[in-house]
C-alpha positions as CSV (number, residue, x, y, z in Angstrom):
1,M,0.1,-8.9,5.3
2,R,1.0,-7.0,2.0
3,Q,-1.8,-4.5,2.8
4,V,-0.3,-3.6,6.2
5,S,2.7,-2.3,4.6
6,C,0.8,-0.1,2.2
7,I,0.4,3.5,3.0
8,G,-2.9,3.8,1.5
9,G,-4.5,6.9,-0.1
10,G,-3.8,6.5,-3.6
11,T,-0.5,4.7,-3.3
12,A,-1.5,1.7,-5.5
13,E,-2.8,4.1,-8.3
14,M,0.5,6.0,-8.1
15,T,2.3,2.8,-8.5
16,R,0.5,1.7,-11.5
17,N,0.9,5.3,-13.0
18,V,4.6,5.0,-12.6
19,I,4.8,1.7,-14.2
20,S,2.5,2.5,-17.1
21,E,4.6,5.8,-17.7
22,R,8.2,4.8,-17.2
23,V,8.3,1.1,-17.7
24,L,5.7,0.5,-20.5
25,G,6.1,3.9,-22.1
26,M,2.6,4.9,-22.1
27,P,1.6,8.7,-22.2
28,R,0.6,10.6,-19.3
29,E,-2.8,11.9,-18.5
30,A,-3.9,14.9,-20.4
31,R,-3.6,18.2,-18.0
32,S,-5.0,21.4,-18.7
33,D,-3.0,23.1,-15.9
34,H,0.5,22.3,-16.9
35,T,1.3,26.1,-17.5
36,V,-0.4,27.4,-14.4
37,P,1.7,27.8,-11.0
38,F,0.8,25.4,-8.3
39,R,-0.9,28.2,-6.1
40,E,-3.2,29.2,-8.9
41,V,-4.4,25.7,-9.7
42,P,-8.2,25.5,-8.7
43,R,-9.0,23.3,-5.8
44,D,-12.3,22.5,-4.5
45,G,-14.1,24.6,-6.8
46,R,-12.1,27.7,-5.8
47,R,-8.9,29.8,-7.2
48,G,-5.8,29.7,-5.2
49,S,-4.8,32.9,-3.7
């Protein structure tokens, strides 16, 4: 029954990330695109337009 209420598509991973970062105080994953606007972040091997 627990899995029925789960949205899926990464929800469990997102929950783990929130717990590890906010509750346990662990550092976030390194990102190389933190200074790039969202529309310019490469997706599917292409640059945003």
